[in-house]
C-alpha positions as CSV (number, residue, x, y, z in Angstrom):
1,L,147.4,37.5,-38.8
2,S,148.0,35.8,-42.6
3,D,146.9,36.2,-45.7
4,Q,143.8,33.7,-45.4
5,V,143.7,34.0,-41.3
6,Y,141.8,36.9,-40.0
7,E,140.8,37.6,-35.9
8,F,137.4,39.6,-36.5
9,V,136.4,41.7,-33.3
10,W,132.9,42.7,-32.8
11,T,131.2,44.7,-30.5
12,S,127.7,46.1,-29.9
13,H,125.5,47.6,-27.5
14,H,122.2,46.5,-26.0
15,L,120.4,49.7,-27.4
16,L,121.1,48.5,-30.9
17,L,120.9,44.8,-30.2
18,D,120.0,41.6,-27.8
19,G,121.4,38.1,-28.1
20,W,118.5,36.6,-30.4
21,S,119.3,39.3,-32.9
22,L,123.0,38.0,-32.8
23,P,122.2,35.1,-35.1
24,L,119.8,36.8,-37.3
25,V,123.0,39.1,-37.9
26,F,125.2,36.5,-38.5
27,K,123.0,34.8,-40.7
28,E,122.8,37.9,-43.4
29,I,126.7,38.3,-42.8
30,F,126.7,34.4,-43.8
31,T,124.2,34.9,-46.4
32,T,126.2,38.6,-47.9
33,Y,129.6,36.5,-47.9
34,A,128.8,33.4,-49.8
35,Q,127.0,35.9,-53.0
36,F,130.0,38.1,-52.9
37,S,132.6,35.3,-53.3
38,R,130.2,33.8,-56.1
39,G,130.8,37.6,-58.1
40,Q,127.1,38.1,-57.2
41,I,125.1,41.2,-56.0
42,P,123.7,40.8,-52.5
43,S,120.2,40.6,-52.0
44,V,118.9,40.6,-48.5
45,T,115.6,40.0,-47.5
46,F,114.4,42.9,-45.1
47,N,112.6,41.9,-42.2
48,R,110.1,43.5,-40.1
49,P,111.1,46.6,-39.1
50,Y,112.3,47.6,-35.5
51,R,110.0,50.9,-35.3
52,D,107.1,48.9,-35.3
53,Y,107.8,47.4,-32.1
54,I,108.1,50.6,-31.0
55,T,104.7,51.6,-32.1
56,W,103.3,48.1,-30.7
57,L,105.1,49.1,-27.4
58,Q,103.7,52.3,-27.1
59,T,100.2,51.3,-27.3
60,Q,100.7,48.9,-24.1
61,D,98.8,49.3,-20.7
62,L,100.7,50.4,-18.1
63,T,98.0,50.7,-15.5
64,V,97.3,46.8,-15.7
65,A,101.1,46.1,-15.3
66,E,101.2,48.3,-12.7
67,V,98.6,46.4,-11.0
68,F,100.2,43.0,-11.8
69,W,103.4,44.2,-10.1
70,R,102.5,45.8,-7.3
71,K,100.3,42.8,-6.0
72,Q,103.8,40.8,-7.3
73,L,105.9,42.5,-4.8
74,Q,103.7,43.5,-2.2
75,G,105.8,44.1,1.5
76,F,108.9,44.1,-0.6
77,Q,111.3,46.0,1.1
78,E,115.1,45.2,0.5
79,P,117.0,43.3,-2.0
80,I,118.2,40.4,0.1
81,Q,121.8,40.4,1.7
82,L,123.9,37.5,0.6
83,S,126.3,36.3,2.5
84,P,128.8,39.0,5.0
85,N,131.9,35.9,4.1
86,S,131.3,36.4,0.4
87,R,132.2,40.4,0.6
88,L,135.2,41.8,1.5
89,N,135.7,43.6,4.8
90,D,135.4,47.5,4.8
91,K,139.1,47.5,5.5
92,Q,140.7,44.8,3.1
93,T,141.7,45.7,-0.2
94,P,140.1,44.5,-3.5
95,S,142.3,41.4,-4.7
96,A,141.3,42.7,-8.0
97,Q,139.2,44.9,-10.4
98,G,136.7,44.9,-12.6
99,Y,134.5,41.7,-12.9
100,A,135.4,38.0,-13.5
101,I,133.8,34.7,-14.5
102,Q,134.2,31.2,-13.1
103,T,132.5,28.4,-15.4
104,Q,131.3,25.2,-14.7
105,H,130.0,22.2,-16.9
106,L,127.3,19.4,-16.0
107,S,128.2,16.2,-17.2
108,L,126.5,14.9,-20.2
109,Q,125.0,12.0,-18.5
110,T,123.7,14.7,-15.6
111,T,122.2,17.3,-18.6
112,E,120.2,14.9,-20.1
113,T,118.9,13.5,-16.9
114,L,117.7,17.1,-15.9
115,Q,115.7,17.4,-19.2
116,A,114.0,14.1,-18.9
117,F,113.1,15.2,-15.3
118,A,111.9,18.5,-16.7
119,Q,110.0,17.0,-19.9
120,R,108.7,14.2,-17.8
121,H,106.8,16.9,-15.6
122,R,106.4,19.3,-18.3
123,L,108.3,21.9,-16.9
124,T,111.1,24.6,-18.7
125,S,115.1,24.0,-18.1
126,N,114.8,27.5,-17.1
127,T,112.0,26.8,-14.0
128,L,114.3,24.2,-12.7
129,V,117.6,26.6,-13.1
130,Q,115.3,29.6,-11.5
131,G,114.2,27.4,-8.4
132,A,117.3,26.0,-7.6
133,W,118.8,29.8,-7.6
134,A,116.1,30.5,-5.1
135,L,116.7,27.3,-3.2
136,M,120.5,29.0,-3.7
137,L,120.3,32.7,-2.5
138,S,117.8,31.2,0.2
139,Y,120.7,28.7,2.0
140,I,122.6,32.1,1.0
141,S,121.0,34.8,2.9
142,Q,118.9,32.0,5.3
143,S,115.7,34.2,3.8
144,T,112.9,32.6,2.6
145,D,111.4,35.7,0.5
146,I,113.7,35.6,-2.2
147,V,114.1,38.1,-5.6
148,F,115.9,38.0,-8.0
149,G,116.6,39.6,-11.5
150,V,115.4,37.6,-14.7
151,T,115.9,38.1,-18.3
152,S,112.9,38.1,-20.9
153,A,112.8,38.1,-24.4
154,G,110.1,40.7,-24.8
155,R,109.5,39.6,-28.0
156,P,105.7,39.7,-28.0
157,T,103.3,36.8,-29.4
158,D,101.2,39.1,-30.6
159,L,103.1,41.1,-33.2
160,A,103.6,39.2,-36.1
161,G,107.2,38.6,-37.1
162,A,108.8,39.6,-33.9
163,E,111.5,36.7,-33.9
164,S,112.7,38.4,-37.1
165,I,113.3,41.6,-35.7
166,I,116.9,42.9,-35.1
167,G,117.2,45.2,-32.1
168,L,116.2,45.4,-28.8
169,F,113.5,43.5,-26.9
170,I,115.5,42.3,-23.8
171,N,114.5,43.0,-20.4
172,T,115.1,42.4,-17.3
173,L,112.0,42.0,-14.2
174,P,112.2,41.0,-10.7
175,A,111.7,37.3,-10.2
176,R,109.7,36.8,-6.3
177,I,109.7,33.2,-4.9
178,Q,108.9,32.0,-1.7
179,V,110.6,29.2,-0.5
180,D,109.3,27.6,2.5
181,P,111.1,24.5,3.5
182,Q,107.9,22.0,4.1
183,A,106.7,23.0,0.0
184,L,107.2,19.7,-2.3
185,L,109.3,20.3,-5.1
186,L,107.1,19.7,-7.9
187,P,104.6,22.0,-6.8
188,W,106.8,24.3,-6.2
189,L,108.4,24.3,-9.6
190,Q,104.7,24.0,-11.2
191,Q,104.2,27.4,-9.1
192,I,106.9,29.2,-10.1
193,Q,106.7,28.9,-13.8
194,A,103.3,29.7,-14.1
195,Q,104.3,32.6,-12.0
196,Q,106.8,33.0,-15.0
197,L,103.8,32.2,-17.8
198,E,102.0,35.5,-16.1
199,T,104.8,37.4,-16.0
200,R,105.3,37.2,-19.8
201,Q,102.1,39.6,-20.4
202,Y,104.1,42.4,-18.9
203,E,107.4,41.5,-19.9
204,Y,107.4,45.0,-21.5
205,T,107.9,47.3,-18.1
206,P,110.3,49.2,-17.6
207,L,112.8,47.9,-14.5
208,R,112.5,51.5,-13.1
209,Q,109.4,52.2,-13.4
210,I,108.4,49.3,-11.4
211,Q,111.1,50.7,-9.1
212,R,109.1,54.1,-9.0
213,W,105.5,52.3,-8.3
214,L,106.9,50.4,-5.0
215,N,108.5,54.2,-3.9
216,L,111.5,52.8,-3.7
217,P,114.3,54.7,-3.7
218,A,116.3,55.1,-6.5
219,A,119.9,54.0,-4.3
220,I,117.6,50.8,-3.3
221,P,117.9,48.1,-6.1
222,L,115.2,45.7,-6.4
223,F,118.0,42.7,-6.5
224,E,121.9,42.0,-6.7
225,S,121.7,38.8,-8.6
226,L,120.7,38.3,-12.4
227,V,119.5,35.4,-14.3
228,V,120.5,35.0,-17.8
229,F,119.1,31.8,-19.5
230,E,120.1,31.9,-22.8
231,N,117.5,30.0,-25.0
232,Y,117.8,31.7,-28.1
233,P,115.9,29.8,-31.5
234,I,119.2,29.7,-33.6
235,D,122.3,28.8,-32.6
236,T,125.1,30.5,-34.8
237,T,127.4,28.0,-34.0
238,S,125.2,25.3,-36.3
239,Q,124.7,27.7,-39.3
240,P,126.0,26.4,-42.4
241,L,128.8,28.5,-43.7
242,P,129.8,29.9,-47.1
243,T,132.4,27.4,-48.8
244,G,135.7,28.4,-48.1
245,L,135.2,29.8,-44.8
246,D,136.4,28.7,-42.0
247,I,134.8,29.7,-37.8
248,Q,136.9,28.4,-35.0
249,N,137.5,30.0,-31.0
250,V,134.5,31.5,-31.2
251,R,134.2,33.9,-27.5
252,S,131.7,36.1,-26.5
253,M,132.0,38.5,-23.4
254,V,128.8,40.2,-21.8
255,N,129.0,42.5,-19.2
256,N,126.3,44.5,-16.8
257,S,126.2,46.4,-13.6
258,Y,125.2,43.7,-11.7
259,P,127.5,42.4,-8.8
260,L,126.5,38.7,-9.4
261,T,125.4,37.3,-12.5
262,L,124.5,33.4,-13.3
263,R,124.4,33.1,-17.0
264,V,122.9,29.9,-18.1
265,L,124.0,28.1,-21.6
266,P,121.5,25.3,-22.9
267,G,123.8,22.4,-24.9
268,A,124.8,18.7,-24.6
269,E,126.4,19.7,-21.6
270,L,124.5,22.4,-19.4
271,K,127.1,25.5,-19.0
272,L,127.1,27.4,-16.2
273,Q,129.0,31.4,-15.7
274,M,128.8,33.3,-12.7
275,M,130.0,36.7,-13.9
276,Y,131.0,38.9,-10.5
277,D,132.2,42.2,-9.3
278,C,135.7,41.2,-7.7
279,S,135.5,44.9,-5.7
280,R,132.6,42.8,-4.3
281,F,133.3,39.1,-4.1
282,E,136.2,36.7,-3.4
283,A,137.2,34.0,-5.9
284,A,137.0,31.7,-3.6
285,A,133.4,32.4,-2.0
286,I,132.0,32.3,-5.9
287,A,133.8,28.8,-6.4
288,Q,131.7,27.9,-3.5
289,W,128.6,28.7,-4.8
290,L,129.2,28.1,-8.0
291,K,129.9,24.4,-6.4
292,Q,126.8,24.2,-4.5
293,F,124.7,25.4,-7.5
294,T,126.0,23.0,-9.5
295,A,125.1,20.1,-6.9
296,L,121.2,21.3,-6.2
297,L,121.5,20.5,-10.2
298,Q,122.9,17.5,-10.2
299,Q,120.4,17.0,-6.9
300,L,117.3,17.5,-9.3
301,A,118.9,14.9,-11.7
302,I,119.5,12.0,-9.3
303,P,117.0,9.3,-10.1
304,S,115.7,8.8,-6.3
305,T,115.1,13.0,-6.0
306,Q,111.2,12.5,-6.0
307,P,108.3,15.2,-6.6
308,D,106.9,15.3,-3.1
309,L,110.5,15.5,-1.9
310,P,110.0,19.0,0.7
311,L,112.7,21.6,-0.2
312,K,114.1,21.9,3.3
313,L,115.8,18.2,2.5
314,L,117.4,19.6,-1.0
315,L,118.8,22.6,1.1
316,A,120.1,20.1,3.2
317,A,122.0,18.2,0.2
318,I,123.5,21.6,-0.8
319,P,127.4,20.6,0.3
320,D,128.8,23.2,3.0
321,A,132.1,24.9,2.5
322,H,134.0,22.5,4.1
323,S,132.5,19.4,1.3
324,P,135.9,18.3,-0.7
325,S,133.2,17.2,-3.9
326,H,131.4,18.8,-6.2
327,S,128.4,15.8,-6.4
328,P,126.4,15.6,-3.9
329,S,125.5,12.5,-2.0
330,P,121.7,11.2,-2.8
331,V,118.9,12.3,-0.7
332,F,116.8,9.3,0.8
333,L,113.6,10.2,2.1
334,H,113.8,7.1,4.5
335,S,117.2,8.2,5.7
336,R,116.0,11.5,7.4
337,E,114.8,11.7,10.9
338,D,113.1,15.3,10.1
339,G,110.0,14.4,11.6
340,V,107.8,14.3,8.6
341,N,105.3,12.2,8.3
342,W,104.4,10.3,5.3
């Protein structure tokens, strides 16, 4: 752009790098840049090689993983059907091609209150997001048996130095959650978190292998929506920069083949993104879903939301398509005549 201003574009394939690896690469770049600027010969410390992970992967017992995934997905027939109103009619022409992204931020106060709720009950923010997404999909599909995809870091705790290896570890796996309207919020969330911890033992399992174990045709996917909770150990934007180097307007674009992806970026204000296939969904429908999902998270952040709240009250608090506000009304148990005995 000028003698002192440059635009840098970097593309990479998941076969080479995952999101966890990016800050590690940037750290090496900044270190090398600083050494060059001081007239020094770069000396980069080499981390554990990626081939060590491949060796570890080859020692894992897939027969044990098969038992787990068969039990986890027993009775699965087909992915949940998203609302027909959100899809394009066969006779309609898509308003756009490719993928688009819509974004929503939770306020600082809502984010802090949500984090406080999680900490108070020893839950992770990822658990709250997955629980809210399960409720959202249940609301959309009118189904109680919910399956969606989740991404896992895939870095084994029993491989020393795995957190510093640069390469592809990330994996996409199914999460199956039963949304019983009578279930109570906190025990239900605790069950989701316990399931997450159990799944970590088998997160090395290839998704295609899981599908083969279930004897599903290749044309039938396990899920059509994916949740990506980006929680990396190093924040690239917070790394100290070499003297004289200023980086501004950093943007990232990540593509995948799923019709709908919910991307959650932690921070002072929780950032929510929905990336969607424009040939499958209209922008107005995605905007409504993003509004409704945000309302669910806001509901969890309301102080009056009790841990023994039945899920059906949270489902009832989701704003409908005609709701003018993005802010949910608090759910007060004593104001609902739902036949629940306390």
